[in-house]
C-alpha positions in Angstrom: 16.6 -56.5 60.5 13.7 -57.5 62.8 10.3 -57.1 61.3 7.6 -55.7 63.6 4.8 -58.3 63.8 1.4 -57.1 62.6 -1.4 -56.7 65.0 -3.9 -59.5 64.7 -7.2 -58.2 63.4 -10.1 -58.0 65.9 -13.7 -58.5 64.9 -15.2 -55.6 66.8 -18.5 -56.0 65.2 -18.7 -59.7 66.2 -17.7 -58.9 69.7 -20.3 -56.2 69.9 -23.1 -58.5 68.7 -22.1 -61.1 71.3 -21.9 -58.5 74.0 -25.4 -57.2 73.1 -26.8 -60.7 73.1 -25.7 -61.2 76.7 -27.2 -57.9 77.8 -30.7 -57.2 79.0 -33.0 -56.9 75.9 -33.2 -53.3 74.6 -36.5 -51.6 75.1 -38.8 -51.6 72.1 -41.0 -48.8 70.6 -44.0 -49.8 72.7 -42.0 -49.3 75.9 -40.9 -45.8 74.8 -44.5 -45.0 73.7 -45.6 -45.7 77.2 -42.7 -43.8 78.8 -43.4 -40.8 76.6 -46.5 -40.1 78.7 -44.2 -38.9 81.5 -41.6 -37.1 79.3 -41.4 -33.4 78.6 -38.9 -31.1 77.0 -37.5 -29.0 79.8 -37.4 -25.3 79.4 -34.4 -25.1 81.6 -31.1 -25.4 79.7 -29.5 -28.8 79.8 -25.7 -28.8 80.2 -25.6 -32.1 78.3 -27.4 -30.6 75.3 -25.2 -27.4 75.5 -22.1 -29.5 75.6 -23.2 -31.8 72.7 -24.1 -28.9 70.4 -20.9 -27.1 71.2 -18.7 -30.1 70.4 -20.8 -30.9 67.3 -19.8 -27.5 65.9 -22.6 -27.6 63.3 -22.2 -24.7 60.9 -24.9 -22.1 60.1 -27.3 -23.3 57.5 -26.3 -27.0 57.7 -28.9 -29.7 57.6 -29.1 -32.3 60.3 -30.4 -35.9 60.9 -31.1 -36.4 64.6 -31.3 -40.2 64.8 -33.1 -41.5 67.9 -34.3 -37.9 68.6 -36.6 -38.9 71.5 -38.7 -35.8 72.5 -36.4 -33.4 70.6 -33.7 -32.5 73.1 -31.3 -31.7 70.2 -33.8 -31.2 67.3 -35.7 -28.4 69.0 -32.8 -26.1 69.8 -31.3 -26.8 66.3 -34.6 -25.9 64.7 -34.9 -22.8 66.9 -31.8 -21.3 65.3 -32.8 -22.1 61.8 -31.4 -25.5 60.9 -33.4 -27.9 58.8 -33.6 -31.1 60.9 -34.9 -34.6 60.1 -35.9 -35.8 63.6 -36.2 -39.6 63.5 -37.3 -42.0 66.3 -39.0 -45.4 66.3 -41.4 -44.2 69.1 -44.6 -42.5 67.9 -45.2 -41.4 71.5 -41.8 -39.6 71.7 -42.3 -37.9 68.4 -45.8 -36.8 69.5 -44.3 -35.0 72.6 -41.8 -33.3 70.3 -44.4 -32.2 67.8 -46.4 -30.6 70.5 -43.4 -28.6 71.6 -42.5 -27.6 68.1 -46.0 -26.3 67.6 -45.9 -24.4 70.9 -42.6 -22.8 69.9 -43.7 -22.2 66.3 -40.6 -24.1 64.9 -41.3 -25.2 61.3 -37.9 -26.4 60.2 -38.0 -29.8 62.0 -39.5 -32.8 60.1 -40.4 -35.7 62.4 -40.0 -39.2 60.9 -40.9 -42.4 62.6 -37.9 -44.6 61.7 -35.7 -47.2 63.4 -32.1 -48.0 63.0 -33.1 -51.2 61.2 -35.6 -49.6 58.8 -35.0 -48.8 55.1 -34.0 -45.2 55.5 -34.3 -44.5 51.8 -38.0 -45.6 52.0 -38.5 -43.0 54.8 -37.0 -40.2 52.6 -33.6 -40.2 54.3 -31.3 -40.9 51.4 -27.5 -41.2 50.9 -25.7 -37.9 51.5 -29.0 -36.2 52.2 -27.9 -34.1 55.2 -24.7 -32.3 56.1 -24.4 -33.7 59.7 -25.8 -36.8 61.4 -26.2 -36.9 65.2 -27.2 -39.7 67.5 -27.4 -38.8 71.1 -27.5 -41.7 73.6 -29.5 -43.7 71.1 -27.1 -46.4 69.8 -28.1 -49.4 72.0 -28.5 -51.4 68.8 -27.9 -55.1 67.9 -25.6 -54.2 65.0 -23.4 -51.2 65.8 -21.4 -51.5 62.7 -24.5 -51.3 60.5 -25.7 -48.3 62.4 -22.4 -46.5 62.0 -22.3 -47.3 58.3 -25.8 -45.8 57.9 -24.8 -42.6 59.5 -21.7 -42.4 57.4 -23.6 -42.9 54.2 -26.2 -40.3 55.1 -23.9 -37.5 56.2 -22.1 -35.3 53.7 -19.6 -33.8 56.2 -19.7 -35.0 59.8 -21.2 -37.5 62.2 -21.4 -37.0 66.0 -22.7 -39.6 68.5 -22.6 -40.2 72.2 -22.1 -43.6 73.8 -21.6 -44.9 77.3 -18.1 -44.9 78.9 -19.0 -47.2 81.7 -22.5 -48.5 82.5 -25.5 -47.2 80.7 -27.7 -44.8 82.7 -30.3 -47.6 82.9 -27.8 -49.5 85.1 -26.8 -47.5 88.2 -23.6 -49.1 89.5 -24.1 -47.6 92.9 -27.0 -50.1 93.4 -24.8 -53.0 92.2 -22.1 -52.0 94.7 -24.6 -51.6 97.6 -26.1 -55.0 96.8 -22.7 -56.7 96.6 -23.2 -57.6 92.9 -20.7 -57.5 90.0 -20.9 -54.0 88.4 -22.3 -53.6 84.9 -19.5 -52.1 82.8 -20.1 -51.5 79.0 -17.6 -49.0 77.5 -19.7 -49.0 74.3 -17.6 -46.1 72.9 -14.5 -48.3 72.6 -16.4 -50.6 70.2 -17.5 -47.7 68.0 -14.0 -46.0 68.1 -12.3 -49.2 67.0 -14.8 -49.9 64.2 -14.4 -46.4 62.9 -10.6 -46.6 63.1 -10.6 -49.9 61.2 -12.8 -48.3 58.6 -10.2 -45.6 57.9 -11.8 -42.7 59.9 -10.1 -40.6 62.5 -12.6 -40.3 65.3 -12.2 -37.6 67.9 -13.3 -38.3 71.5 -14.5 -35.8 74.2 -16.5 -36.4 77.4 -19.7 -35.1 78.7 -20.9 -35.6 82.2 -24.7 -35.6 82.7 -26.9 -35.8 85.8 -29.9 -38.1 86.0 -32.5 -37.4 88.6 -35.2 -40.1 89.0 -38.5 -39.4 90.7 -40.7 -42.1 92.1 -44.4 -42.1 93.0 -43.7 -44.4 96.0 -41.0 -46.4 97.7 -42.4 -49.5 96.0 -41.8 -48.0 92.6 -38.2 -47.2 93.6 -37.7 -50.7 94.9 -39.1 -52.3 91.7 -36.9 -50.2 89.4 -33.7 -51.2 91.2 -34.7 -54.8 91.7 -35.5 -55.1 88.0 -32.2 -53.3 87.1 -30.3 -56.0 89.0 -32.6 -58.9 88.1 -30.1 -60.7 85.8 -27.4 -60.7 88.5 -29.8 -61.6 91.3 -31.0 -64.6 89.4 -27.5 -66.1 89.6 -27.5 -66.1 93.5 -28.7 -68.6 95.9 -31.9 -67.7 97.8 -30.0 -66.7 101.0 -27.6 -64.4 99.1 -30.4 -63.0 97.1 -32.3 -62.1 100.2 -29.2 -60.5 101.7 -28.7 -58.4 98.6 -32.3 -57.2 98.6 -32.0 -56.3 102.3 -29.0 -54.1 101.5 -31.0 -52.4 98.8 -33.7 -51.6 101.4 -31.2 -50.0 103.7 -29.8 -48.0 100.9 -33.3 -46.8 99.9 -33.9 -45.8 103.6 -30.8 -43.5 103.3 -31.4 -42.2 99.8 -35.1 -41.6 99.3 -36.2 -38.1 100.2 -39.2 -35.9 99.1 -38.5 -34.5 95.6 -39.8 -31.0 96.4 -39.1 -28.4 93.7 -35.7 -29.7 92.9 -33.9 -27.6 90.2 -31.5 -28.9 87.6 -31.8 -31.7 85.0 -35.2 -33.0 83.9 -36.4 -35.8 86.1 -37.3 -39.3 84.9 -40.6 -40.3 86.4 -41.3 -43.8 87.6 -44.7 -45.1 88.6 -48.1 -43.5 88.5 -50.1 -41.6 91.1 -53.8 -42.1 91.8 -53.9 -38.3 92.6 -52.8 -37.5 89.1 -49.3 -36.5 90.1 -50.4 -33.8 92.6 -48.9 -35.6 95.7 -45.4 -35.8 96.9 -42.9 -37.6 94.7 -39.7 -39.1 96.0 -36.1 -38.8 94.7 -32.7 -40.1 95.5 -30.7 -37.8 97.7 -27.6 -38.2 95.4 -28.3 -38.1 91.7 -26.8 -40.5 89.2 -23.8 -39.1 87.3 -23.1 -40.6 83.9 -20.1 -39.8 81.7 -20.7 -40.0 78.0 -18.1 -40.3 75.2 -18.8 -37.8 72.5 -17.4 -39.4 69.3 -17.2 -37.3 66.1 -15.6 -37.9 62.7 -15.6 -36.3 59.3 -16.9 -38.4 56.4 -15.7 -36.2 53.6 -12.4 -38.1 53.3 
């Protein structure tokens, strides 16, 4: 009788760490504190948030940790329907935006906590099995993914729900890489998480959420700088002539894509640059918004 050979074990955590080390450095709290000055919590419904909460299937009365909550895209609607939420983020600026919105909406069940993935959560009042459900929405660009997943599993009593990139992160618009003739940035972060969880004995479920990102720029120069910086690592590998040709292709693409922003409806816009007129002038946007597909990964921890 022929014995089926066992699959060789794969060190998914080690591969993730090596992958992250080769990536552009993650933005720190100071960066997000500065970015928070241009962020708001949109009153218009977000299909991403609606899809996330529908898939999360959080039960009435359950308590929630929203790790990497940002300005409260999930925490605020959860608090509005009565859930007690620990809303954690390492950016004081982002938490400040959320706190102002909570006050405006008279929501008292959300507790903001300044806390990073690497911090001692117990010391911040977030102990083992302290909430029913942990969520982490688009916030897992961490150096040690296994450690982050382990913390979520230890903290949740019933369920964990996260979203990770299926291709490139929204910070890396592959349309620009294609236009410039550069190798595309492909991450597939969710595959690392799925395999780490499967190796840990969990049964993760995967669904997909498409989201629209609309960037607004105070000037053409701000748009050029954003996309040049996005492709900086790949551009640095080129000779001077090839680099110049790639940047020229970017200019032609911006000629085609940049249009007045107007009163565009839809997803909240990400603002780039600052205006001397205090924001009263005309902003620019891309004619075609960036579409990102996220993997919604969920698993039960009460095994």
